[in-house]
N, C-alpha and C positions, 0 to 999 in steps of 0.2 A: 570335495568335503563341504558339508553344510555349513552355512555362516553361523548357525547357532552353537557349533562346536569349537569356534575359534575363540581366541583371547583378545582381549582389549589391551592397545599399547598406547603409550603416552606419546605426545608429540609437541615439540618446543614451539612456541609461539613465532609466527612470521612477522609480525608488525610491532613495533614500539608503542608505548601509550600516545605518544605524539602523533604518530603516523594513523593510529586507529582515530583520535580526534580530529585530525585534517581531513582523514577521508569521510568523517561523518558530518563535518561542519557545515556543507551546504544545505543539510536537511533542516537546518533552522529556519533559513530563508524560504525553503519550499513549503515546510509547513506553516509558516506565517502568511504566505500567499494562498495556500489551500484553505485557510482558515474562513475566509469569506464565502467559501462554497458552501459551508453548511447554512448560511443564512441569506444567500443572494436571491434564492427564489422568494422567501418572504419579503424582501426588499423590492424586488420586481413587482410583487402582488400589492403590496401596502401602498409603496409611494408612486408606482408607475401604472396601477390598475390593471394588471394582467390576471386573468382568470386562472384559478387553480388547475382546472382541466386542460387549459391551453398550455401552461407550464409543464403538466404532466407529460403531454405529448412531445413538447420540445426537448424536454430532459431526456425522455426515453430514447427518441429517434437520435438524438445527439450523442448519447453514450454508446448506443449500439453502433453507430456509424465509427466513433471514435475506437471502439472495441476490435473492429474489423482491420484497423491499421496496426494493432499491436504485433500481430506475427510478423508483418513486414518490417517494422523497427526491430523486433529480435532478430529476425533473418539477417538484415544488413550488419546489425551489431555484432553477431557471431562470425559472419564472413570477413568484416573489417579486422576483427580481433585475430582471427586466424592468419591474415594476410599481413598485418602491421603490429600486432602484438599489444594493442591497447583499446580501450573504450572511450578514452577522454574527449575526443572531439564530439561524440554523441552527448556526453554529459554537459559540455560547455554550451553546445548549440541548444540543447533543450532547456538550460537554465536561463540563457538570454532570451529565448522566445517566450518563456514563461512570464518574465517581466513585461514584455511588450503586449501580450494577450491579457494580462492583468489590468493594464492600463485601459484597455478598450471595454472590457467587461465589466469592470467595478466603477468605471466613471462614464456611464452611458449619456447621451444627449437627452434634454428635457423631454422630446418627443420619440422617445425610443420606440421602436417597432418589434414585433415578435420575431421578424427575420433578422434584426441586429442582434437580439438575444441569442438565437439559434447559432448564428456564424461564429461569434466569439466565444460561446460555450464549447462548440466544437473545436475550436482552434486553441483554447485553453487547455482543455483535457489532452489535445494532441501533444502540445509542448510538454505537459506534465509527464506524459508517456515517453517521449523522446529523451527525457531527462532520467526517470524513474527505472525504466527496465535496464537500459545498460548500467546505471549506478548500482542497482540491486544485484545484477550479475556480477559486476566488479567487486562487491563487497563479499559476494558469496564465493566466488573462485580463489581468492587469495590463499585460502586454506580449507581442507575438508575435515579438519579436527572440529568434533561436535561441540566440545565446549568452548574452544576459541571462537568458532563461527557463532555461537550463541552470546558470547561476550560482546562481539563487534555490533551484532544487530540490537543488542540492548542498549548499546552506545547511541545508534541510530534512533531507537525508539526515545530515549532520553532526550536526545536533541530536538527530536521532532515535538515532543510533548513541550518543551521549553518554547520553541517556536510557535505553536499553538497558543500557548499561554500568553505570549508577548502580544499576539493579535487582541486578544480579548482586554488587555491592559489599555489598549488605544482610546476607548470611549472615556476613560477616567483622566485623560489628558485635560489641562485647564482650557485647552482651545475650544472645548464643546460645552453647551449650555445644558446638556443631559448626558447621562449615561447610557442612553439606549443606542443601538447599533442603527446608524442612519446612512444615508447617501454619503453624507460628509465624512462619516467615519471610514467608509471604503475607500473613498478618495485619498485620504492621508495614508492608509494602509498601503497603497499601491507604492508610494515613494519610499516609506519605512522599509518595505519588503524588499525592495531592490537594494537598498543600502546594507541589508543584511546578507543577501544571497551572493552578491558580488565578491566580497572578499572570501566568503565561504568556497565559491568555485576556485579561487585563486590558491588557496591553501590546499585543497584536495588536488588539484591537478599538479602542483609543484612538488608537494612532500610525499604524496602517497604513490607506492608502487604499482605497476601494471598487474603484477601476479605471475603465476608459473606460465611456461610456454602453453598455448592453446593445444588442446587434444584433437588432432586430426590424423590420426593412424589410418583410418579408412579414407579412400579416395572419394571426395565428395562428389555425388552423383551430378554429372552435368548433361541435363537432358534437352537443353535448348529451350526449356519452358520459360516464360517470363518470371522474374524474381517473385511476383505475387503468387502465381501458382506454386512456385517451389516453396514459399513461405508456408502456404496452407497444407501442401503435401507434408512438411515438417510437422505441422500442427496435428494432422491425422495420426501420423506414426507415433507421436509422443503419447496422445490419448490412448491408442489402441494397445501399446505395448508396455504400458506401466501400469499395472495394477494399484500400487500403493498412490500413485498419482491420481487415479480415478477416484478412489476412496477420499482421498484428501480434497479433490474438487468438488465431490459430491456434498461433503460436509460444508464447504465454503459456499456452495451454491444456496443452501438452505439458509444459513446463517447471513449471507449477503443479502437475501431478499428481506429478511427480517429487519436488519439494520438499515437497509435503504428505505423501507416503509417508514420506521420509526424516526430516522434521523431527517427525512425530508420534511416531516412535519413537527419536530421538536420545537424550533424558534415559533412556528406559527401557532402550536399548542400553548406556550407559554405566554407569548405576545398577545395574541387575539383571544384565545379561548380563556385563559386562566387570568388575563389582564394584568399581567406582572412583567410587561416588557422592559420596564425600568431596571430590573435586576437581572435580566438575562446575561448580560456581560459579567456581571458580578457573580453569578452562579457558574458561569463558566470558568472564571477565574479560580473559585474555590475548588472547582472540579479538576481543572487542569493542575492547580498547585497540588492539590491532595493525591491525585494520580502520579505526579512527577515524583512526589516523595515516597510513594508506595512501590515504585518501579524496582528499587533493590529487595523489596519483599517479594515482589513477583519474580525477580530473577532467581531468589533463593527457593521459592515454591517451585520453580522449573527444574532447577538443579536437583533438589531434593526428590521431588516426586517424579521426575522424567517429564518430557514435553507432552506427550499423549495425555497423562493424567492433570497436568496444568491446563491443557487445552481444554478438557471436559470442565475443569472447574470455573475457567474464565467465562465459558459460554454459558455455564449454568447462572453465575454472577450475574452476566448481563441480561438474561431473561427475566431473572426475579426482579431486576430494577426496572426493566420494561414493563413488566406487569404491574409495578406499583402505580405507574401513570394512569393506569385504567381506574385508579380510586379517587383522583382529584377533580375537584369541581371548583367554578369560581366562587369567590367570597370566602373560601376556608384560607386560614393561614398556612400555606405550603411551603413557607419559605425554608424551615429548617428540613423538612423532608425533602425538598428539591436539591438543597446542599448535600445531604447524605445520599440521595440518588445520583448526583453527578460524581462525587468522590467514588462511590462503588462502581459506577459505570466505567469512569476512567481507569480504575484499578483493573477491572476485567478486560478492558480495552487495552491496557498496558501489558498484561499477561499474553494477550493474542498477539500483540505487536512483537514480544520477545519470543513468542512460539513460532509465528507463521512462517517468516522467512527462512529460519534454520530447518523447519519441517519440510518446507518446499525444497530446501537445498538437498535434503536427505534423499527425498525421492528422486531427484536428479542425479545424485551420486548412485542409487540403486541401478538407474538406468544406464549410467556409464560402465558398469561393470561388464555389459555384453555388447553396448553401442559406444564405440570410442569417439564418434563425431563430436565436435564442439557445437552444442546445442543449448548450453546454459541460458542464454538470452532468449532463446526461442522457448525454452520452458517459463521464464518469468513472463514473457509476452502472453503465453495462453493463460496463465494465472491472471495476468492483468486484465486481459480480454474478458475472460470468463467473469472475474470479480466486477468488472465495471458494467457487463451486461446485467449481472444480478443485481447489483446496487440501484443501476437505471430503471431496471423492471421494478424493483421493490420501491424506489421513489416515485415512480410514475403509478404504481399500484395505490400507494398511500395517498398521493394527492387526489387521484381518481375516486377512490373509494370516499374519502372524506367529501368531495366535492358532489358526487351522485347522491350521497346519502343525505345532503343538505347543509353541509356546513360553509358558511360563508365568512371569509377571513377578514372582511370589511365590516361586519356587523358589530354593534357595540354591546349587544346582550345576546344570550344564547339559551334557547329552550332544551328540553328533554332530548328532542329529536337531534339537535345540532350536538349535544354532548355525546349522545350514542355514536354519531358519526365519527367524531375526532377520536373517541375512545377505541372504536373499532379499528381505526386506520392507524393510531400511533401506538397500540398497546396489545389489545387483544389478538388481532390477526397475526401480528410480528411474532408474538410469543408462540403461537402454533406453529408456525413455520420454523422458527429457531429450534424448536423442540426435536422436529425431524432430524435436524443436523447432529444433535447428541447421538443419535443411533449410529451415524456413519463415524463420527469420532472414536465411538466405542470399538468399531470394526477396524480402526486403522491398524496395519501390520507391523509397522517399524517402532521398535522401541530403542532404548539407549544401547543395549548390548548389541543388537543387530547393526545399528548405525555405525557402532565403533569398529565392528568387523568389517563392513564395507569400506570405512575409511582406511582400515589397513591394508586391504587388497589394493585400493587405488594408490596409496602411497608406496606399496612395494612395485607396482607396475610402472609407477612415475621414476622410481630410482632405476628400474631396469632400462627404461627409455632413455633417461640421460647417460647411463653409463654405456649405452649402445652408441649414443652420439659421440661421447669421448673416444670409444673404441675406433669408431669410423674416422673421426679426426686424426687420431694417432697413426691409423693404416695410411691415411691419404700423406701425412707428413714423412712417414717412413718410404713410402713408394717414391714421394717427391725427392727425397735425399738420395735414395738409389737411382733414381733417373740421372740426377746430377753427377753422381760419381761415376756411373758408366760413360757419360758424355766426356 
């Protein structure tokens, strides 16, 4: 029977509110430590004299190399869960390594070299991946119910936005003479971030369940190949066999390139081009706070319109905000406009955060209908790898285009050519790329009804598997009693 002709059924929540909060709590610290990554290239360019084109190459190579490790982490996370029933050791190791790498990346020596920046950027993103892929898979697999899953990932988005907001509050502490984001700001942020993420890890690991038994009905193919080759074979199978996942990733490829270009230059654009670096942290706070307050609205939009329509709306809002940047020039009072831009951008980003992980989870559920092998973390690793590659490529293209067209981040004034260069890289080209992503979003085949039917089938199969295990245990006990009585 086609999934279009089955009925939706309700499923009782598998987590209490406290467990949901505990599970999501490490995201505050992770988001806090990820905050500096939006400005670190500007810090290295302005305070340590690194050229934009050099930073572009470093970030591109570093993120692509980092993306190659994602399938390995997903592969080992899935295999470990099958054998041990948990992903918690990966989450713990990733969180601790993230603190260590933050220290070296955000507190560089005075004579910092390109190789230093390259090394610690790679290690930082590797630690983030070691944490985020198993964590997202863990959040996703506790239940396949669409509404409950959306609720859990909304909680994740809320706490991540809160963590990002806390980072931008650091420059306003009375310890600093200016509200600009400086190397001193990043130095303090490392220690604050560590103090936030450690209690979060404790709560998540102690109070959150591991989830249902891992699905491994099919024997896992042991070919004798090394783990790296096995991981990439899984990657190829995932991409080839799942059409909804292909369309989902095509949309995110376009959007990732656009956001990577614009995001890489946003700090440089406001600080070096518009000459308003003193208000960057304040703008970020207004944007983060506004976006945080609008997340309940984003959640309602998702529930009412469905994830696909909300996805389309959020990307459209993001592109409109990005287009607005192409009309600002130095000397104009752009303060109120930039606040509006940040709030609208973070609202669109909040919608994407509420939508993206549940949608990815539903493409995974679609695949599990035919392939019952535990590959949830492998899917998240493919998504992470592709998104990092797109973001890195977009970041590199943005920095390179601005540099090649003549923009100089160290200049105190900018002519028409410099303005054209930064506008092209931060606004016009990203809007063109992001618009292509809207087409793929429109073509995405999974809606709320189909996702609910997929969930019903998976739940029914899980109940049958659990009943079969109970029957097998009862049969073993009966045979044991019979053997004892005969003896």
